[in-house]
N, C-alpha and C positions, 0 to 999 in steps of 0.2 A: 385675508390679505397676503399676497405673496411676498417674498423677500425683496423682489424688484420694487414693489409698491411701497414697502415699509422702510424709510430711511434707517430706522434704528436696526434693522436687520441686514442691512447691506454689508456685503464682505468689506472688512476693514473699518467698519464704523466703530465709534466709542462703545456703544452698547454691546456689540458683538465681541469687541476685544475684552471687555470686562467680563462677559460670560465666559469666554474661552479662558481667561486668566483664573477665574473662579473655579472652572472644572479642572484646570491643570493643577491648582493648588489642592483640590479635594483628591485628585489622583495621587499627588505626591504624599499626602497625608495617609490615605488608605495603604498605599504601596509600602510605606515604612511601617506601618503596624503589622502589615502581613509578614514582612521579612523578619520582624522581631517575633512574632508568633511562631514562625517556622524555624526559629533559632539560627537564622542566617545573618548576613550583614549586606550593607549596600554594595552592589556590583556595578562595575562601570558599565555604562550603556543602558542600564535597566531603566532609569528614569527617562532618559532621552527617548528610548522606544516606547515606553508608556505614554509619554506626552504625544509622540507621533501617532500612536494608535487612536488616542482620544481625538487628535485633530481630524483624523481619517474618518472616524465615526460621526463627528460633527459636520464635516464638509461633504462627505460623500465621495472624496477622492480616494481612489485605490492605492494601497501601500504595499511595497515589497521591502520587508525588513529582514536583513540578514543579521543574525545574532549568533555568535559563536558559542560553543560549549561553555557552560559556566556562567553565562550571562544573566541567567534567571529570566529567559524570555517568557515563560509560562505566566508568572505573575505580571510581566509587563504588559501582556494583552488580557489577562483575566480581570485586572483591576479596572480598566476602561470598560470592558464588556459588562461587568456587573453594575457599573455607574451608569452605563447607557440607558436612556429612558425607554427604548424599545428592545424587543427580544433579539438576542445575538446567538448564533450558532457557531460552536467550536468544532472543526473537523480535523481528526488526526488520521494518520496512516497506520499506526500500530496500536495493538492492544495495550502495550507496556505503557505508552504515554497516556492512553485513554484512562487506564487504571490510575496513574499517577495523578491526573487532574482530578478524578471523582473521588478517589479515596484519600488523597492527602491535600493537594493544593486548593481547591475550591472550598472544602470544610473549613480549613485553617484561615483562608481569606475571609470568609463570611463571618467567623467568630472575631477575627481582628477588626473587622469593620462595623461591628454591631453598634458601637458608640457614634459612628459617622452617618451611617445610613438611616433614614427614616423608618424603613421597614426591611425585614430579612429577605433577600432575594431567594427565589426558588430556583433549584436546578434539576436537570434529568438527563439520563442517558437514553439514547435512542439508537436501536440496531435493527437490522433486516429481521423479518419474521423467523427465518430458519435459525436464528440465534437464540430463540426462545423455546424452551419445552412446550410440547403440544399436549394438553390434558386430555383431549379426545384420543389421540393416538396412544398415549399412555394407558388410558383406561379402557379403551375398546380394542386395541390391538393394531397390528401393523399389517398393511395389505401385502400379499405376496404378488409374484408376477402375474397371476391370473385375476388379481383384484380382490381375492377373498381375504378377510380379516383373520390373520392367524397370530398366534402367540410366538414370540422368539424363542427358539429352542435353547435350552441351558447349554453353556459351553463358555469358552473364553469370552466371546461377544455377548452371549446370553447373559452371563453373569454381570457384565458391565451394564447391560440394559436394565437388569433388574434393579441393580443399585442406583442407576439414573431415575428410575420410576419412584424408588422409595425417597430419593432426594427431592424430586419434584413435589411429592405430597408433603414432605417437610417444609418445603418453600411456601406452599399454600398456608400451612398452619402459622409460619413465622412471618408472613407477608413479604417473602423474599422476592428477588427479581426473577428467579427461575431462568436465568440466561446461562449460556454456555461457559462463559468465563468463571462462573461461581460454582460450576458442577465439579463432582469428583473427576479423577483422571479417567479419561475414556478415549477411544478410537474415533475417528470420523464416522465409521460405519456404524457404531454404537449410537452415536448422536442422531444419525439420520433415522434410526429406529424410534426416536422419541420427539422428532421434530417434523415441521412441514414446511414446504415452501409457500409463497403467496398464492400460487396457483392451486395448491393442494388443500388450502384452508377452506372450511365450509363458511366462514364468516361468523362474526360475533352474534348476530341475530339468529342465525340458524344453528348454531353449534350449541348443544345442551350444556356445554361447560363455558360458554362464552362469558358468563359473569365473572369467572374465576381467571380468565385467560391472561397469562403473563404478558403477551405481546399487546393485548389491548389495554392492560394496565400501564405498561410503559408509554404507549401513546397518549393515554388520558393524562399521566403525570406530565408528559412533555408539553401537553396543551396549556397546562397551568404554569409552566416554568418561565422564568426570565432569561435563563441560560440553558442552552441544550447542548450536550456533548454527543457527537456522532462520528462516523468514519467517512473518508473520502468517497467510498463507493455508495453509500446511501445518499450522500449530498448530490452525487452525479445522477443517481436515479430520479431525485426529486427535482433537482433544478434543470438538468439537461435533458433528460428523457421525459420529464413532464409528468411523472407519476407521483401523485401526492403522497409523500412519506413524512415530512416534516411540517409542523404547524407554521403558519405564516411568521416571517422573520424579517428584520430590517437589514441585518448586516451578518457577515460570515468571517470568522478567522480561521484561515486554513494553515495549520501547523504541519510541520514535515512536508511543506509544500513542494519540495524537490521531487516527491513521489507523486504528486497529483496526477501528471499526465499518464503515468503508467497504471494507476489505479482506476482512472476514468477509462482508459483504453480496456483494462481488464473487465470492468463492469460492462462495457459495451461489446464484448467479444462473445460470440456465439459458436457452438460446436454441434456437428450433427454426425452421428455414428450409426452404423447398421444395428449392433446390438440394441441400442437405444430404440430404434424403430420397432425392432422385433418385440421388445418388452411391452412397448405402447400398444402394439397390434394385439398382443395376447391379452392384455387387460382390457381392451376395448371389446374383444369378442364376447366377453361374459355380459355386456351391457347393451350393445347396439341391436337395433331391430333386424331381425332375420329378413333379408330381402334377396331378390335374385342376384343383385349386384355383389352382395357379401363384402361390404366396405372393409371390414377388419382384415379379411384375406388379401384384398387388394392393396392395403397398406403394407402388409408383410411382402407381398410381390414386389412392390415399389422399392422396398428396402433391398431386395435381391438385385434390382436393376441398378441401385445406387452402389452397391458393393462392386458390381461388375465395372462400372464407370470410374469408381475410385481406383480399383486395381489397375485400369488402363491409363490413369493419369499419374505422371511421375510426382514423387514427393516434392514439395516446395510451393513457391507462388505460382498461382494460376492466372496468367495474364490474358490468355484467350482460351475461353472454355470450348472443349470439343462438343460437337453436336450430341454425343452419347451422354456427356456430363449434364448438358442443359436439358435433354429430355428427361433424365433420371431425376433431376431436381424438380422439374415441373411435374412429374408424375407422383413424387413424394408429396409435394404441396397439395396437389389436387386430391389425392387419396386421403391425406389427413383431413383436409376440409370436408370430404364426404363423410368421413367417421364422425367428425364434430356434428354435422347435421343429423346423422343417424341416432346420436344418443338420446335416450329418453330424457324428458324434463324431470329434474330432481324435485322432490316434494318438500315444500317449506316446512311441513308439519314434521315429516321424518326424513330428514336428509340422509343420504347414502354416501358415506365417506369414500367407499371404494369406487363408486361412480364419479365423485368430484375428482378423485386423484387421477383415475383413469382419463377423464376428460381434459384435466389440466396437462398431462403428459402429451396427449395428442395435440392440443392447442400449441403447446410449445413446439413441437415438430413442424406444425404448419407455419408458425410465425418464422422459425428459423429457416425452413427450406424456402419460404417466400423471399426472405431477405437475400438468401444466396441465389436463388433464380433470377433475380433482377440484374445481377452483375453489375452493380452500380460503381460508377468511377469514384464515388466517395467511400467505398469499401475496398478492402483487400481480402481476397480469397486464397486459401492455400490448402494443400493436402499435408496433414501432420502424420509422421510416421508413428505407429504404436505396435507393440508386440501383438502376435496373433492371440496370446492368452488374454489380452484386453480387448479383443475384437477387431484387431488390425487397424490399419489406416483410417483416419477420419478427416472430415472437412472442417475448416474453421474460417471465421469471417471477423474482420475488425475494422474500425473505422481508419481510413487513411491518415486523417489528422482530427484533433479534437479542439484546436484553438478557436475555430469558429463557433461551434456550439458553446463553448465557454464564454466567449466574447458576447454572443447574442443573448443567451439564456441565463447567464449568471452575472457577468460584469454589467450587462445592460440593465438588470433589475435590482441588484443588491450592491452595498458597499462591501468590498472584499479586502481583507489584510492577509497577504501571503507572508509566511514567515518560516525560517529554516536557517540551519548553520550554513547552508550551501545554496546561495542564490545568485552570487556574482561569479560568472564564468568567463575567463579570458580578461578579468579585470573589471567588468561592468555587468550590469543587469539586463542588458539587451537581449541576450540569447534566451534566458529564462523568461522574461517578459513577453517576447514574441511567442513563445510556446504557449502562453496563457492567452493569447489573443489580443495583448496590448501592443500598440504601436509605438513608433518613436516619440520621445519627449515632445510635449506640445499638441499631440494628436488626441482625438477622442477614442476611448474614454481616457480621461486624464489620470495619471498615476505619478507616483514618485518613489525613488528607491532610497533606502537608508541603510547604511552598514554601521552597526553600533560597536563593531570591532569584537575583541576577545579579552578575557581576563589574563590569558596566557601569554607569555614572552617566548614565542616560537623560536626566535633567533638564538636564544640561550638554552631552551628546553629541548629541542629537537634538531636532528641532522637529516637532511634529505640526500640520500646516497644514490647516485645514478651509476650503476655498473657499466660504464661506457666501454669497456675492454671486452665485453661479452659479445658473442655473435648475435646478430639480429634474430629474434624469435621467428621460428618458422611454424609450419602447420603440423609438424610431425612430433609435437610435444616438447618437453624440456630437453635442451641439449646437454651432453656430458658437462660442458663447462659451466651450465647453469646450476647443475646438480652439485658440482664441487663448490660452487659459490654459496649456495644455500647451506651446505654442510659447514663450510668455514665460519659463516655468519652465526649460524645456530650454535656451534661449539664455542665461539667467542662470548656469545651472550649466555652460555650455560642454560640453555632452554629459552624461557621467557619470551617465546616467539609466536606471533599470529601470522600464519602464512595465508595469503589471499591469492588464489589461483584462478585463472581464466576458464578452466575446465575441471570436471571431476576426475578425469584421467590424469591430468597433470598433478592435482593435489595428492591423488593416492600413489602416483610414481614417486613423487618427492618424499612422502611419508614413508614409503617402503626403503627407499634408498637411505634415508637419514637414520631410520631404525636400525638398518644393518651396520652403518658406520659409527653411530654414536649410541651404543647399546645402553650406556649409563643414564640416558634421558628418556622421558616418556613422550612418545610422539602419538598424538591422537589425530584421527582423520574424520571429517565430516562424513555422516552415514553409518559410523560404527556404533552410534548410540543417538538418543534424542538429543537435540541441540542444548537443551537445558542441562542435561546430564553432562555432556561434554564441556560446557562452560563452567560447571561446578568443579569438574577435575582439573580443568585449566587453572582456575583460581585457586584451588586448594594447594597446588604444589608448583613453586616458582620453576622448578627444573622440568618444565612441561611445554610442549609445543602443540599448537592446534592449527591444522591445515585444513582449508575448505575452499568453498566457491562463493557464489554470489550472496548466499544466506549470512555469510559472516561479514561482508562488506559493509552492511548498513545495520545500525541498531545494537551491535555487541558493545557492551559498556564494561571494560575491565581496567579500572584505574589502578595505579600503583605498580609496584615492581613485578606483578604477574606478566605485564606486557611491556617490554623495553625494546623490542625489535618487531616491526611490521614488514614482511616480505611481500612485495607484489611482483608476480612473475613477468607480466606483460601489460602493456597499455590496454585497457579493457574495451577496446572497439568492439562493436556488435559484429557478430559472425557475418561473413559476406553473403551467406545463404539464408540469413534471417529474413523471412518474407515480409515482415512488416516494416522493419527498419530500412531494408533495401528499397521498398516502395516509396518510403517517405523520402529518401535521399533522391530518388529518381523524380520524384514530383517537385522537390525544391529545385533540382537543376531545370526542370522545364519552366519553373516560375522565375528563372534568371538568378537564383541564389545558388551558392556553392552547397551541393548536396552533402559532400563529404564533411564540410566544416559545420553546417547547420544541424546535421543529424548525428553522423559518426563521431566527429571530434566532441561535440557537445555532450553526447552520451558518455564518451570516455571521460571527459573533464569532471562530469558530475560524480561518477563512480570513483575516479581517483580522489576527488575531494573528501568523498565519504570514507574511502579505504583508509587514507592517510589520517583522517580524523579518529581513527580507532586508537592512535598512539597516546595523544595527550588528552587527559580526561580531568586532570586537576592541575592546580598551579605548582605542585610538587613533582609531577611526572617528569621523567627524563627518558630519551630513547632515540632510535634510529628508524627511519623509514627507508628501505632498501628497494629500489626499483630496478629490476633486472632487464631493463629495455632500453638499449642506447638511443633509440629514436626520439625520446624525449629531449635529448641534448642535440641531436643531428638533424632532426626533421624540421621543416618549416613551420609545422603546426606546434612544435614543442613549446614555443614561447606561450601560446594560447593555453596550453595545458598546464604549464608551471605557474601562469597567472592565476590559475584557478585554485591553486593550493595554498595552505597556510605559509606565511613568510618564514620557513625553516632555513637554517644555515645549510648551505648546499656544497656538495663536494663530489668528485669522481675518484678521490684517492682511497683505495681500498685499505691500505695500512692504517691511515688515520681512523677509519671507521672501525676496524677491528680493535685497535687499541681503546677506542671510546667505549665499545661494547664490553670489553674485558674490564675496564675501569668501572663501569656501571655495575657490572655483575659482582665484582668485588666489594663494591660499597653496600650492595643489597645483601650480601652474605648468603 
């Protein structure tokens, strides 16, 4: 009987109200136990969010829940997810949050809820295949460019590979996950020597080590789990691209949802380079049947044609492809298809890994070349500049927009809870909801927005200083006046500064100048060491500054006196020559929307909110966010940007800010 046929199940009926109240009571009980287990305390908004998530899972209405840092949003969605009768997927953008959920929050929650739950829920972590060590590659060797299986030579990378191989065997003995995040320190190149992509994999049934396979074990565990933790990219591949990666589930909670669009776009972006085609042709030559057409050589020749076509195409977005580029892409596509056809059939009894990987590489080239050769209006094609040492320029293709695929293939099939500290831009949820494929309130699919606030008193804890007296930022880097301003602010704060810059050049220039002028302070610049090491140095000495670019805008968590000043050199609009963002802005204009506001300003607002969010991480933090771009005060779009930021006390008075920083530095000691 459907809900419409059963009066007791009709929305708003006494029976349903009683059920909802019972589940809400259960959520509050489990949440309180979990908070106690984790040694915490009740946080403002946490119960409100937990009850909203519960209602969303019960009714199927999508939810956008903004929860500021310190709200405890992880538990607020984990409790309803574990109590939900069907499987729920949790998707995160960063490994740090994934690690926190799996290693701390979920185990503590399950332990705390044992006396409430009828049975202990099972949970699992699921990642892409290349995130797991491959036992076949480890035990049988690594294919070289010709497809022969060879041992990795001993050296800096070779020693890492040897260590990774030993670690993988230990993981087998200890029943470990065998994934990249639990491996010893290593470079990406070393990890590629012990892992495979899904195209290179022989398959569990054909691989002699399939019974021990880490990736297959993870899939099997996920199939038995009530709660699956994964990442945005894998969710996109499963739900949007339609490649089965995740066991059937009822609902998904997308944490760090402000990054979802970029992660889905990254997952759907393809690249095609001439060196890649050359390598695939060399591998294929060892396996394809010898014929008069010599398909492997023809693929290499097609790569040469593409090289000439790329050289003749200016870097940037390709709005209208030249006949030369069209012909070259069609030639690569057809040549790759011919090679695939010429490959011999692999034996099920004695699978050939070198053949499998050679075939996978050519199939990938055929797929990408075909996508590019279509020149679909749904895609954006561009020439990306690369150094000659890396093979020269290459072609890239990405979806023009992802809101329709999200709407049709995810929102139309599952209940989705989006949550982040940054979902309201310009004062409401409309901009972000629209990017997810959700329409205005009252339209299908239905959704609601919820802002549970923050435990921080931004008006008393933080100052937003707009340096309105500085000249408007130009394209030539930091002005002398901006350098003077940065130096004065850093000196007043006695270090304790996180500098967020719009370009690597600006960050390096600021670091060099401040080092020269304030030699008693330590100035670190992104790129001088691994980010984890830079963060360690930054935290260990308060008289230190860390200057960097986009990698520091999001996810860097440095509470306390370490960071009392965040400097942002300019409003982080996308570059005018960014091929994808400029194409999206132009498309918005064609649709009758304001391309600048819906794309560029929204992008900037999101990054500004994330950047300013680096300052206040606990209820005891104090400090200043200094924005060295007067446009936020003078331009028409300034009110949209400021409405996207935490409600800090605002000023343009330089003297007041310098006094505040000196006072904070003095109290910090």
